[in-house]
MILOBA-253016 format. One line per 2 residues: for each residue x negated, y negated, z negated of N, C-alpha, C. Coordinates in pm, 1 decimal, decimal comma. Layout:
MILOBA-253016
X/Y/Z/X/Y/Z/X/Y/Z  ...
END
This chain:
MILOBA-253016
1351,2/3589,2/478,4/1286,9/3592,9/599,8/1122,4/3562,2/617,2  1047,5/3575,7/711,4/907,7/3547,9/673,8/880,9/3528,1/855,7
765,1/3427,4/854,7/706,1/3358,5/1003,7/586,4/3440,2/1020,4  557,1/3457,5/1151,2/443,3/3507,7/1216,9/334,0/3411,5/1228,5
217,3/3455,1/1213,7/99,0/3372,2/1223,2/99,7/3320,5/1372,5  93,6/3185,0/1385,9/95,1/3114,5/1510,7/224,9/3101,1/1556,5
313,0/3098,5/1509,4/476,1/3061,2/1549,1/519,5/2915,3/1506,2  567,3/2875,6/1578,4/626,9/2715,3/1569,4/715,0/2698,9/1476,4
712,0/2625,8/1349,1/834,2/2618,0/1259,9/848,3/2453,0/1269,5  951,5/2404,5/1202,2/984,8/2288,3/1187,4/1029,1/2256,4/1050,6
939,7/2169,3/963,8/956,8/2091,3/862,5/1081,0/2011,8/879,0  1188,0/2000,9/795,9/1276,8/1886,4/801,8/1310,5/1827,8/629,1
1296,3/1706,3/647,4/1330,8/1654,6/528,0/1505,9/1606,2/519,4  1562,0/1689,4/432,1/1724,9/1680,6/430,1/1758,3/1601,6/317,4
1825,1/1491,9/320,5/1883,1/1421,0/239,1/2005,2/1511,6/186,2  2028,6/1449,2/45,7/2128,9/1546,3/-26,2/2269,0/1580,8/53,2
2287,2/1444,1/136,9/2418,3/1436,4/221,6/2416,5/1551,4/318,6  2293,5/1605,7/349,4/2293,0/1694,0/454,5/2212,3/1642,9/601,7
2217,2/1472,8/597,1/2134,0/1426,5/708,7/2008,9/1461,4/706,6  1918,1/1471,2/841,3/1792,7/1485,1/828,6/1723,2/1354,2/832,2
1632,7/1336,8/761,1/1554,2/1209,9/717,0/1429,2/1210,1/821,0  1371,8/1335,1/839,5/1248,3/1336,8/940,0/1234,7/1486,7/971,8
1156,5/1504,3/1075,4/1124,9/1645,0/1107,1/994,1/1645,6/1173,0  939,6/1763,7/1163,0/804,9/1791,8/1223,1/776,1/1900,9/1244,0
704,4/1936,6/1379,9/669,8/2054,2/1408,6/542,0/2091,8/1379,1  520,5/2202,9/1310,3/392,9/2288,8/1282,1/373,9/2423,4/1307,8
255,3/2464,9/1314,8/212,6/2604,8/1330,7/185,4/2683,0/1214,6  232,2/2796,4/1230,9/212,6/2893,9/1093,1/83,2/2949,4/1088,0
8,8/2894,7/965,2/-149,6/3002,8/955,6/-123,2/3111,1/894,9  -45,3/3109,9/788,5/-3,1/3260,4/692,0/116,7/3254,7/634,2
181,4/3340,1/604,7/317,8/3352,5/547,4/295,9/3451,7/436,9  274,3/3427,2/308,2/248,4/3534,9/195,8/361,7/3496,2/95,9
357,3/3586,7/-5,0/427,5/3550,4/-105,2/401,3/3480,0/-197,6  277,8/3405,8/-208,1/208,7/3319,5/-281,6/283,2/3168,3/-228,5
261,7/3146,1/-77,0/294,4/3036,5/-24,2/303,4/3042,6/134,6  356,9/2946,1/182,3/382,0/2918,0/340,7/258,6/2852,3/353,6
177,5/2862,4/449,6/92,2/2761,8/502,7/72,0/2745,1/641,9  95,3/2610,6/672,1/128,6/2572,8/812,9/21,4/2477,1/863,6
29,8/2443,1/985,1/-93,5/2339,7/1046,0/-29,5/2252,6/1136,3  -99,7/2116,7/1171,1/-43,8/2036,7/1256,0/-182,6/1987,9/1310,9
-147,3/1955,4/1447,4/-288,4/1859,7/1509,9/-211,5/1757,4/1593,2  -304,6/1649,3/1617,5/-291,9/1520,4/1706,0/-191,3/1580,3/1818,4
-80,4/1512,2/1830,8/2,9/1536,0/1948,7/133,5/1583,0/1935,0  153,6/1674,2/1785,3/241,8/1758,1/1762,3/342,5/1655,5/1751,1
491,4/1717,8/1802,8/613,5/1640,1/1779,5/671,4/1624,0/1650,6  744,7/1505,2/1636,0/799,6/1469,8/1522,8/900,9/1352,8/1542,9
1034,8/1368,6/1440,1/1123,0/1266,8/1453,1/1117,8/1185,8/1293,4  1098,3/1043,7/1324,6/1041,9/968,7/1158,7/1180,2/872,4/1148,7
1191,2/835,7/1055,3/1312,2/728,9/1040,5/1240,3/597,5/1104,7  1323,8/550,2/1187,5/1293,2/427,8/1292,9/1212,9/319,7/1189,9
1256,6/281,7/1086,3/1194,3/174,2/1020,4/1068,8/209,3/992,4  1055,9/355,5/960,9/908,9/360,3/892,5/821,5/343,2/1033,0
851,1/372,0/1145,1/780,0/379,8/1264,4/773,8/220,7/1300,2  848,3/142,9/1258,2/828,5/-3,5/1281,8/736,2/-28,8/1161,2
730,3/-12,1/1048,8/644,7/-41,2/942,9/493,6/-23,0/1010,5  491,4/101,5/1040,1/340,0/136,0/1099,2/287,0/57,3/1214,7
395,7/26,9/1325,9/347,5/-43,2/1416,2/340,1/-183,2/1400,0  386,8/-249,3/1298,5/382,7/-372,7/1268,8/287,1/-434,1/1166,5
249,3/-300,7/1097,6/167,8/-329,8/986,8/217,3/-393,3/860,6  362,3/-368,1/859,4/421,6/-424,5/748,7/493,7/-337,7/666,4
427,0/-326,3/518,3/475,1/-230,4/452,0/601,9/-245,8/369,2  663,9/-379,9/383,0/763,1/-431,0/333,4/867,5/-358,3/423,9
863,4/-309,7/525,3/951,2/-269,6/616,0/1010,9/-127,7/556,8  923,0/-64,1/495,6/929,6/71,0/409,8/1020,6/72,5/322,0
1025,6/-68,7/260,8/1134,3/-108,5/131,3/1295,1/-93,3/235,4  1285,1/-154,5/315,5/1405,4/-175,1/395,3/1449,4/3,6/423,2
1350,4/76,7/472,1/1388,5/219,3/512,7/1462,6/291,4/372,9  1375,5/249,0/277,2/1444,2/334,4/136,0/1603,5/267,8/111,4
1601,5/142,1/131,3/1759,1/86,3/109,4/1845,9/174,0/224,2  1820,8/166,2/361,1/1891,3/237,3/444,8/1914,7/372,5/407,9
1822,6/424,1/358,6/1864,2/575,4/305,9/1942,5/608,6/189,0  1938,7/494,5/104,3/2015,0/481,6/0,1/2184,5/452,4/59,3
2188,5/342,7/169,5/2303,0/328,8/198,4/2360,6/431,9/298,0  2297,5/536,0/353,8/2313,0/631,5/446,1/2320,2/627,7/593,7
2245,6/495,6/615,8/2251,2/442,0/746,8/2118,8/430,7/791,4  2074,2/514,2/847,1/1929,5/526,7/950,2/1937,8/598,3/1064,1
1834,7/573,5/1140,4/1819,3/632,5/1259,0/1688,6/684,9/1275,4  1662,8/804,1/1376,6/1496,7/852,0/1377,4/1470,5/807,8/1506,0
1314,2/810,6/1509,9/1266,8/761,9/1617,4/1177,7/874,1/1678,2  1140,1/911,3/1802,6/1060,5/1020,6/1834,5/914,0/984,6/1807,6
832,2/1060,2/1783,1/704,5/1025,3/1748,3/591,7/1146,3/1785,0  486,6/1144,4/1778,0/368,9/1218,8/1766,5/268,5/1198,5/1646,8
243,6/1345,4/1620,3/132,4/1318,2/1493,0/5,1/1245,8/1577,8  -58,2/1184,4/1508,9/-192,2/1128,3/1544,5/-310,0/1124,6/1463,8
-420,3/1141,5/1518,5/-565,2/1114,8/1424,9/-615,8/1227,0/1334,3  -546,4/1296,6/1283,5/-589,2/1384,8/1182,6/-536,5/1525,3/1208,9
-602,3/1639,3/1158,6/-545,0/1767,1/1150,8/-525,6/1787,2/999,0  -387,6/1871,8/997,9/-333,9/1886,8/852,6/-314,1/2037,0/845,7
-360,1/2070,5/720,2/-311,5/2211,7/670,0/-233,6/2189,8/548,4  -113,0/2252,7/537,1/-35,3/2242,6/445,7/35,4/2377,7/356,0
2,2/2336,3/241,6/25,6/2487,6/158,2/145,7/2447,6/58,8  249,1/2553,6/86,4/383,3/2528,6/13,2/424,1/2633,8/-35,1
433,7/2645,6/-153,0/491,7/2771,8/-263,2/626,2/2742,0/-241,3  724,4/2852,8/-247,8/870,3/2864,6/-198,1/941,9/2782,0/-310,5
919,4/2807,7/-440,4/980,9/2735,1/-546,3/916,2/2593,5/-613,7  797,9/2554,9/-546,7/729,2/2444,4/-609,5/802,4/2305,1/-572,3
800,6/2207,1/-625,1/827,5/2049,2/-621,1/741,9/1993,5/-572,5  635,8/2057,5/-502,2/529,2/1974,2/-428,6/461,2/2066,7/-318,9
375,5/1999,2/-240,2/305,1/2108,5/-129,2/155,5/2022,4/-145,1  67,6/2108,7/-119,4/-74,8/2077,8/-125,7/-104,8/2034,3/35,0
-160,0/1962,9/43,0/-220,1/1923,2/196,5/-346,5/1877,8/207,0  -406,4/1929,9/331,1/-569,4/1873,5/336,6/-544,5/1834,8/500,0
-627,4/1674,6/468,5/-629,2/1621,6/618,7/-752,9/1637,2/659,5  -784,4/1642,0/800,7/-926,6/1670,8/860,9/-938,7/1577,6/972,8
-1060,7/1504,7/994,4/-1089,9/1421,8/1075,7/-1220,2/1505,2/1151,0  -1269,1/1470,1/1304,3/-1373,6/1551,4/1360,6/-1480,0/1563,7/1252,4
-1516,7/1486,4/1172,9/-1620,9/1503,4/1075,7/-1609,0/1616,9/957,9  -1472,5/1637,5/945,9/-1444,0/1751,5/861,8/-1339,7/1714,9/748,3
-1332,4/1782,8/638,0/-1217,5/1761,8/551,6/-1214,0/1604,0/493,4  -1091,2/1494,0/510,0/-1125,6/1372,4/460,8/-1070,6/1366,0/317,1
-931,8/1429,2/290,4/-903,7/1425,9/169,2/-797,0/1520,2/140,8  -764,3/1569,3/-1,2/-651,5/1660,3/-21,1/-543,4/1533,5/-51,1
-433,4/1597,6/-40,9/-316,7/1506,0/-57,8/-188,0/1601,2/-108,4  -145,1/1585,1/-227,7/-33,3/1651,4/-300,4/113,2/1557,8/-284,6
210,3/1610,6/-187,7/320,1/1543,3/-171,0/416,5/1606,7/-252,0  503,4/1550,9/-351,4/581,0/1587,3/-439,9/723,4/1585,1/-357,2
783,5/1686,3/-355,9/901,7/1726,8/-269,6/986,2/1834,7/-331,1  1114,6/1861,0/-260,3/1228,5/1964,6/-306,4/1140,0/2085,4/-265,5
1162,4/2194,1/-339,3/1142,0/2353,0/-291,9/1177,6/2378,9/-173,0  1141,6/2473,5/-116,9/1157,7/2535,2/23,2/1300,4/2572,3/36,0
1378,8/2538,2/135,1/1500,9/2633,7/175,7/1458,9/2664,0/343,4  1452,7/2802,5/328,2/1398,4/2851,2/486,6/1545,3/2880,6/571,3
1505,9/2832,6/705,1/1592,2/2852,2/820,0/1518,9/2934,3/916,6  1580,5/3008,2/1001,4/1545,2/3086,6/1096,3/1431,0/2993,3/1183,6
1411,6/2877,7/1177,7/1322,1/2829,6/1292,9/1231,9/2716,6/1192,8  1235,0/2747,0/1044,7/1147,6/2649,6/970,8/1194,4/2652,1/819,8
1168,9/2522,9/783,0/1222,5/2510,2/632,8/1277,4/2380,9/597,9  1358,2/2350,2/496,2/1399,3/2220,7/460,7/1330,5/2194,8/324,8
1297,6/2049,1/308,2/1277,4/2029,0/193,8/1326,0/1854,2/165,7  1255,2/1797,8/62,3/1285,7/1656,6/74,1/1165,0/1585,9/-0,3
1121,7/1470,1/75,7/1004,0/1404,2/-0,4/1054,4/1321,0/-102,1  974,0/1309,2/-191,6/1025,9/1245,8/-336,2/924,3/1114,5/-347,7
855,5/1096,0/-269,3/777,3/938,9/-244,5/646,3/960,1/-311,5  612,5/989,6/-460,0/510,1/983,1/-510,1/409,7/1097,5/-463,6
277,2/1046,9/-460,3/165,5/1153,5/-404,4/54,2/1132,9/-501,5  -37,2/1208,0/-484,2/-169,0/1231,4/-533,2/-259,1/1252,8/-433,0
-373,3/1176,9/-402,3/-471,0/1159,0/-321,8/-591,9/1220,9/-389,5  -697,7/1318,3/-328,6/-797,3/1347,1/-405,0/-889,6/1362,8/-309,6
-1024,2/1338,4/-368,8/-1145,3/1347,0/-276,4/-1189,3/1493,6/-239,1  -1261,6/1504,2/-134,7/-1281,4/1661,0/-52,5/-1337,3/1736,2/-137,7
-1428,4/1691,5/-224,5/-1481,6/1785,2/-369,7/-1396,9/1776,0/-481,5  -1277,7/1712,9/-481,2/-1194,8/1733,5/-605,5/-1247,4/1618,7/-717,0
-1374,5/1547,4/-711,9/-1421,0/1460,2/-781,8/-1350,7/1373,5/-848,1  -1255,0/1297,6/-750,3/-1163,3/1185,9/-775,8/-1036,0/1202,3/-751,5
-909,1/1138,1/-822,3/-808,8/1173,7/-780,7/-704,8/995,8/-783,7  -636,0/974,0/-726,4/-552,3/859,2/-717,9/-414,5/881,2/-708,5
-327,3/841,6/-784,3/-181,1/844,2/-774,1/-129,5/733,7/-680,2  -54,9/754,2/-574,9/-14,7/699,1/-475,7/166,2/655,1/-477,7
186,2/529,7/-435,1/332,3/488,5/-418,1/419,9/481,1/-540,9  340,6/498,9/-651,1/419,5/467,8/-773,3/530,5/318,3/-779,9
487,4/243,2/-706,1/581,8/132,4/-688,7/696,1/175,4/-622,8  672,2/252,2/-499,8/803,4/293,7/-409,5/881,7/409,3/-489,1
805,0/473,5/-551,2/895,7/594,3/-645,7/983,1/516,5/-730,8  932,1/395,0/-831,8/1004,1/332,2/-917,3/1125,5/283,7/-824,1
1107,5/245,3/-711,3/1204,9/172,6/-638,2/1322,2/278,8/-581,0  1280,8/350,8/-526,3/1392,2/477,8/-492,2/1480,6/525,4/-621,4
1411,3/512,7/-747,7/1464,9/553,3/-868,7/1578,3/459,3/-905,6  1555,9/334,0/-892,2/1638,2/219,4/-879,6/1770,2/240,5/-813,4
1724,9/274,9/-680,1/1840,0/302,7/-555,5/1903,1/431,0/-588,8  1879,5/519,5/-664,9/1938,7/611,6/-702,4/1906,6/741,1/-606,1
1816,3/714,2/-504,4/1794,3/836,5/-431,3/1718,0/928,6/-488,6  1635,1/910,3/-590,5/1605,6/1034,5/-669,1/1668,9/1041,5/-779,3
1726,6/1156,8/-841,4/1808,6/1153,9/-985,9/1724,7/1181,7/-1074,4  1789,7/1196,3/-1211,5/1724,9/1205,7/-1326,5/1668,5/1342,1/-1306,2
1744,0/1426,1/-1256,9/1694,0/1579,5/-1245,5/1572,9/1589,2/-1175,6  1575,0/1537,4/-1030,8/1445,5/1533,5/-944,5/1336,6/1480,2/-1035,1
1374,4/1336,6/-1085,8/1266,6/1285,0/-1171,6/1201,7/1368,5/-1280,5  1281,4/1462,0/-1359,6/1230,6/1532,2/-1461,1/1145,7/1656,3/-1356,7
1192,7/1706,5/-1269,5/1116,0/1793,5/-1193,4/985,8/1763,5/-1105,8  987,1/1594,2/-1079,8/864,1/1557,8/-1036,7/770,5/1580,2/-1174,3
808,5/1510,5/-1268,2/721,6/1505,7/-1393,1/636,8/1656,8/-1436,5  725,0/1746,5/-1424,8/677,7/1893,4/-1450,5/596,2/1933,1/-1341,9
611,0/1905,5/-1223,0/537,9/1929,0/-1108,5/405,9/1849,6/-1096,0  393,4/1739,8/-1143,4/266,4/1680,4/-1172,5/169,0/1731,3/-1274,5
240,9/1758,0/-1381,2/148,5/1840,7/-1497,3/111,2/1985,6/-1435,2  205,2/2048,1/-1348,8/135,3/2171,6/-1288,4/48,4/2143,3/-1199,0
43,8/2054,3/-1116,2/-68,9/2033,7/-1018,2/-202,0/1978,0/-1090,2  -174,2/1916,7/-1189,5/-307,7/1861,6/-1263,2/-395,1/2020,4/-1335,3
-283,5/2097,9/-1372,2/-319,3/2229,6/-1429,6/-402,8/2299,0/-1327,6  -341,7/2312,1/-1223,0/-403,9/2387,2/-1078,4/-538,1/2324,1/-1061,6
-551,2/2201,1/-1066,3/-713,2/2133,7/-1050,6/-788,3/2170,8/-1175,8  -754,7/2179,8/-1294,0/-802,8/2182,7/-1400,3/-873,1/2343,0/-1402,2
-776,5/2447,9/-1364,2/-792,2/2570,6/-1351,0/-870,4/2645,0/-1216,0  -866,2/2536,6/-1134,5/-918,5/2577,1/-1006,5/-828,2/2705,2/-927,7
-698,7/2683,6/-932,6/-600,3/2762,4/-867,3/-533,5/2741,3/-751,1  -478,0/2807,2/-681,5/-415,7/2787,4/-555,0/-542,8/2742,5/-460,4
-501,5/2669,2/-364,1/-602,1/2626,0/-276,8/-745,0/2582,1/-339,8  -715,5/2523,7/-436,3/-850,2/2457,2/-529,6/-956,3/2557,6/-589,7
-873,2/2708,7/-562,9/-986,7/2826,7/-604,2/-1089,2/2835,5/-518,6  -1064,2/2793,5/-380,8/-1153,5/2816,3/-256,7/-1180,8/2691,4/-182,8
-1235,0/2617,1/-240,2/-1246,7/2453,9/-146,5/-1339,7/2489,1/-41,9  -1419,4/2569,5/-53,1/-1505,0/2577,3/70,2/-1442,6/2649,5/195,2
-1352,7/2757,6/162,5/-1294,6/2788,4/298,0/-1170,8/2690,3/351,6  -1126,3/2613,4/259,9/-1055,0/2507,0/312,4/-1141,7/2397,2/395,6
-1264,0/2366,4/310,4/-1354,6/2286,8/401,4/-1370,3/2296,8/540,8  -1378,0/2432,8/550,7/-1433,1/2485,6/666,0/-1325,7/2500,3/774,1
-1214,2/2501,1/734,5/-1075,9/2530,3/836,4/-1065,0/2421,7/928,5  -1037,1/2485,5/1077,7/-997,6/2404,0/1176,3/-894,6/2433,9/1254,2
-830,9/2340,6/1314,2/-699,1/2388,7/1415,0/-776,0/2483,0/1522,2  -666,5/2592,0/1524,0/-704,4/2701,1/1624,2/-687,0/2644,4/1780,2
-796,2/2622,3/1837,2/-783,6/2532,2/2005,1/-704,9/2636,5/2081,1  -675,6/2763,8/2050,2/-572,0/2840,7/2159,4/-477,9/2797,2/2109,7
-420,5/2754,1/2008,1/-281,1/2727,6/2008,9/-221,3/2596,8/2057,9  -115,1/2638,3/2125,6/-61,9/2506,0/2182,9/-17,8/2400,9/2112,9
-2,8/2270,7/2131,7/47,9/2179,1/2045,6/190,3/2208,9/1996,5  237,0/2209,0/1862,2/370,4/2229,5/1825,6/483,1/2125,0/1883,1
565,0/2173,5/1925,6/693,2/2112,7/1978,3/777,8/2120,0/1913,2  881,1/2016,1/1889,6/1014,7/2029,3/1838,1/1136,5/2121,1/1937,6
1201,6/2171,2/1882,5/1336,6/2223,0/1977,6/1440,0/2088,1/2024,5  1461,9/2098,3/2140,2/1528,8/2007,1/2206,0/1674,2/2034,5/2267,3
1762,2/1957,6/2245,5/1891,6/1964,0/2301,8/1865,4/1925,4/2449,3  1921,6/2001,7/2530,3/1917,6/1922,7/2668,3/1982,7/1788,0/2691,8
1899,6/1716,3/2754,8/1928,1/1579,9/2779,0/2069,5/1549,9/2839,1  2161,6/1459,2/2804,2/2274,0/1426,4/2893,5/2224,9/1333,0/3007,5
2321,1/1320,1/3090,7/2261,0/1265,0/3235,1/2214,8/1113,0/3206,8  2109,8/1093,2/3269,1/2030,4/943,4/3237,1/1982,4/938,0/3119,3
1960,2/1022,9/3035,9/1894,4/1031,9/2947,1/1735,6/1078,4/2924,8  1633,3/967,5/2896,2/1491,6/1034,8/2919,0/1435,5/1140,2/2836,0
1367,0/1211,8/2876,1/1306,0/1333,3/2802,5/1160,1/1280,9/2740,9  1141,7/1169,2/2766,5/980,6/1120,2/2744,1/1008,1/1098,7/2582,0
879,8/1091,7/2518,5/866,8/1031,4/2385,8/793,8/916,3/2382,1  820,3/814,6/2315,8/755,8/673,4/2322,7/659,1/679,0/2202,4
725,9/694,4/2089,9/661,0/621,8/1961,8/544,7/714,0/1909,3  446,9/647,2/1860,7/362,9/742,7/1776,8/331,6/669,5/1653,8
277,3/773,9/1562,5/258,5/774,4/1410,3/105,8/804,9/1382,9  30,3/706,5/1355,3/-108,3/749,3/1341,0/-117,8/753,2/1149,9
-78,2/864,1/1116,6/-74,4/857,1/954,8/-215,2/818,4/873,4  -224,3/776,4/778,5/-351,4/741,8/684,9/-376,8/843,2/584,0
-271,8/936,2/553,1/-288,9/1040,4/446,3/-149,9/1095,3/433,6  -27,5/1011,8/456,0/91,0/1089,6/440,8/190,2/1082,7/584,8
290,1/1160,5/578,6/390,8/1105,7/706,9/469,5/1033,8/641,6  498,1/1018,7/520,7/594,8/926,6/440,1/534,2/808,7/384,2
END
């Protein structure tokens, strides 16, 4: 199946148990054989692991460790939230163990961000993947790069959240991404176009599909999530 430009889709991170770890509403920019390109803007609806939301609101990164332990135990809850501060452009090849993301502030492209994750499994309303913790952050002009969350990656490996097979796939994906940087392929082939991109102001803010509330249940979303680079 393919998606139409401007269509709302939902990215879901789905644990091997089948339970949803997070959901994020996105807008389709393009859907080609090479990649699905989606975008997000401040105010877009999401659902995050509640402990991640707590880690952000408290400024306590150690709570993220608790979130991973809850994931390993299969005991977590989701908190409603909204994307904040940055615009996001996300490039996801269908079989790749990564996505390439660009984050924008009002002054322009802030940084590139490679998120290592499962290949895409499409649904009628979006796609499923699963974040694999480790990330690569790059300067707007690709002149510098930094590996991020290697400590958390080692921790989730110890917890068994990431299997040996997934670890091997991540290693191969790291090599693939570095080769793309060296060759200036994929999004890196046209950095100028990506640098100039901005959210289309005529697009409504992406919203998640919602079940009808039960009697007495609020329809308001209280939590917010101001990401500094990744939603994870």
